[in-house]
C-alpha positions in Angstrom: 11.8 -10.5 -2.9 10.0 -7.7 -1.1 6.7 -6.6 -2.6 5.5 -4.3 0.2 5.6 -1.1 -1.9 3.5 -2.1 -4.8 -0.1 -2.5 -3.5 -1.2 1.1 -4.2 -0.7 0.8 -8.0 -3.7 0.8 -10.4 -5.1 -2.6 -11.3 -3.4 -2.7 -14.7 0.0 -2.0 -13.2 -0.7 -4.6 -10.5 -1.2 -7.2 -13.3 2.1 -6.2 -14.8 3.8 -6.4 -11.4 2.6 -10.0 -11.1 4.3 -10.7 -14.5 7.5 -9.1 -13.0 7.3 -11.3 -10.0 7.0 -14.4 -12.2 10.0 -13.3 -14.3 12.1 -12.7 -11.1 11.1 -16.1 -9.7 12.2 -17.7 -13.0 15.5 -16.0 -12.9 16.1 -17.1 -9.3 16.5 -20.7 -10.7 14.9 -22.2 -7.6 17.1 -20.3 -5.2 14.5 -17.8 -3.8 14.6 -18.0 0.0 12.4 -15.1 1.2 9.2 -13.7 -0.2 7.2 -10.8 1.4 3.9 -9.8 -0.1 1.6 -7.1 1.2 -1.9 -6.4 -0.2 -0.7 -7.9 -3.4 -1.0 -11.1 -5.4 -3.4 -14.0 -5.7 -3.7 -17.7 -5.4 -2.2 -18.4 -8.8 0.8 -16.3 -8.1 1.4 -18.0 -4.8 1.1 -21.4 -6.5 3.6 -20.3 -9.2 6.1 -19.2 -6.5 5.7 -22.6 -4.7 6.3 -24.6 -7.9 9.5 -22.7 -8.7 11.0 -22.1 -5.2 11.9 -25.3 -3.5 14.4 -23.5 -1.3 12.0 -21.0 0.2 12.7 -20.4 3.9 10.6 -17.4 4.7 7.1 -16.3 3.6 5.3 -13.2 4.8 1.8 -12.4 3.8 0.2 -9.2 5.1 -3.3 -8.1 4.2 -3.3 -10.5 1.2 -7.1 -10.7 0.9 -7.0 -12.5 -2.5 -5.1 -15.4 -1.1 -7.3 -18.3 0.1 -6.4 -20.8 2.8 -6.2 -23.7 0.4 -3.6 -21.9 -1.6 -1.5 -21.5 1.4 -1.9 -25.1 2.3 -0.8 -26.1 -1.2 2.2 -23.9 -0.9 3.2 -25.3 2.5 3.2 -28.8 1.1 5.8 -27.7 -1.5 7.8 -25.4 0.7 8.9 -28.1 3.1 12.0 -26.2 4.1 10.0 -23.2 5.4 11.4 -21.9 8.7 9.5 -18.6 9.0 5.9 -17.9 8.2 3.9 -14.7 8.7 0.1 -14.4 8.1 -1.1 -11.0 9.3 -4.6 -9.4 9.0 -6.1 -12.0 6.8 -9.4 -13.9 7.3 -9.1 -17.0 5.1 -12.1 -18.6 3.4 -12.6 -22.2 4.4 -11.4 -23.9 7.6 -8.7 -21.8 9.2 -7.9 -24.5 11.8 -7.3 -27.1 9.1 -5.0 -24.6 7.4 -2.9 -24.2 10.6 -2.8 -28.0 11.2 -1.8 -28.8 7.6 0.9 -26.0 7.5 2.4 -27.2 10.8 2.6 -30.8 9.6 3.9 -29.9 6.1 6.6 -27.6 7.4 8.4 -29.5 10.2 11.2 -27.0 10.3 9.0 -24.1 11.1 10.7 -22.0 13.8 9.0 -18.7 13.6 5.3 -18.1 13.2 3.2 -14.8 13.2 -0.5 -14.9 13.2 -1.3 -11.3 14.0 -4.7 -9.6 13.8 -6.6 -6.7 15.2 -7.0 -6.8 19.0 -10.4 -7.2 20.6 -11.3 -5.9 24.1 -15.1 -6.3 24.0 -17.3 -8.9 25.6 -17.5 -12.4 24.3 -15.9 -15.8 24.9 -12.2 -16.6 24.4 -11.3 -18.8 21.4 -8.4 -21.2 21.8 -8.8 -23.2 18.6 -5.9 -21.5 16.8 -3.6 -21.8 19.9 -4.4 -25.5 20.2 -3.7 -26.1 16.5 -0.4 -24.3 16.8 0.5 -26.2 20.0 -0.3 -29.6 18.5 1.3 -29.1 15.1 4.3 -26.7 15.4 6.5 -28.3 18.0 9.8 -26.7 16.7 8.7 -23.1 17.1 11.2 -20.7 18.7 9.3 -17.5 18.1 5.5 -17.1 18.2 3.6 -13.8 17.6 -0.1 -13.8 18.4 -0.8 -10.1 18.4 -4.5 -9.5 18.9 -5.5 -13.2 19.3 -8.6 -14.2 21.3 -6.9 -17.1 23.1 -7.2 -17.5 26.8 -4.9 -18.9 29.6 -5.9 -22.4 28.3 -4.4 -21.7 24.9 -1.2 -20.2 26.4 -0.7 -23.2 28.6 -1.2 -25.5 25.6 1.4 -23.6 23.6 4.0 -23.9 26.5 3.3 -27.6 26.8 3.4 -28.3 23.0 6.2 -26.0 21.9 9.0 -27.0 24.1 11.7 -25.0 22.3 9.8 -21.7 22.4 11.9 -18.7 23.4 9.8 -15.7 22.4 6.0 -15.2 22.8 4.2 -12.0 21.8 0.7 -11.8 23.5 0.2 -8.1 23.0 -3.5 -7.1 22.8 -4.5 -10.7 23.6 -7.0 -9.3 26.1 -8.6 -12.6 27.1 -5.3 -13.7 28.6 -4.7 -13.1 32.3 -1.0 -13.7 33.0 -0.7 -14.4 36.8 0.1 -17.1 39.3 1.5 -20.4 38.0 1.0 -19.5 34.4 3.1 -16.3 34.7 5.8 -18.3 36.5 5.8 -21.0 33.8 6.2 -18.2 31.1 9.1 -16.7 33.1 10.8 -20.0 33.6 10.5 -21.1 30.0 10.8 -18.0 27.8 13.6 -15.6 27.1 11.2 -12.9 26.2 7.5 -12.4 26.8 5.3 -9.6 25.6 2.3 -9.1 27.9 -1.2 -8.3 26.6 -1.0 -4.7 27.8 2.6 -4.1 26.8 3.5 -1.1 24.7 3.0 -1.3 20.9 5.4 1.5 20.1 7.6 -0.9 18.1 4.8 -2.7 16.4 5.1 -2.2 12.6 1.4 -2.3 11.7 -1.8 -0.5 12.9 -2.3 -1.2 16.6 -5.9 0.1 16.8 -8.1 -2.5 18.6 -11.8 -3.1 18.6 -13.4 -2.4 22.0 -16.6 -4.3 21.0 -19.0 -1.4 21.3 -20.9 0.4 18.5 -21.2 4.2 18.9 -24.2 6.0 17.4 -24.1 9.6 16.2 -27.4 11.3 16.0 -27.6 14.3 13.6 -31.3 14.3 12.8 -33.2 16.4 15.4 -36.4 14.7 14.3 -35.1 11.2 15.2 -37.3 9.7 17.9 -36.1 6.5 19.6 -38.1 4.7 22.3 -35.5 2.8 24.3 -38.0 1.5 26.9 -36.4 3.3 29.8 -38.4 5.0 32.6 -38.6 8.8 32.6 -36.3 9.0 35.6 -33.3 8.2 33.4 -33.8 11.4 31.4 -34.3 12.2 27.8 -30.6 11.6 26.9 
């Protein structure tokens, strides 16, 4: 079931589409193997699919803002045959790391995982929590997409050490990663394909705009007076 084309409908029609999804799930008689939902659905709908689809192998959730982390955890516990999971552009309520750990343990056959988000090039510390959770709980991964993640070299090394079957790693727009030296060699020795942080995004299917970390102000009021505390030598600009 591919529900990517329905998210622009009015709210009333969206409610009807959820009824259509439930009807289609019922007619699948437990044989639904792939479900793709974009900007659509809710926790209750995901729970309904999980209860009726014990054969689910692939789940893709893109911009599903109404789906909470605990709903995904509950689904993972029932979709134990899941081999491919995609969670893109979604900030879950609750503990995201707990969600990753639980999903990894509940779905031991998981071979492909996408956790894509908007890239960030601005200042600030790297964050390896998600990478460590993946490395420690998803050992059977063959493909891992971390587009826009804030992991560092520490997280990349942990993934290489924890996911021994990994063949493909997408690190595009992971601007905290510096692939060089021994780490770059380890990636080359282990992986069939590696996408570097600054590689082209021409084949990326979603918006590849990244956050540079700076706020730009536009002044349109000629009476606006700001005292920035600079000496006169820096000029009025």
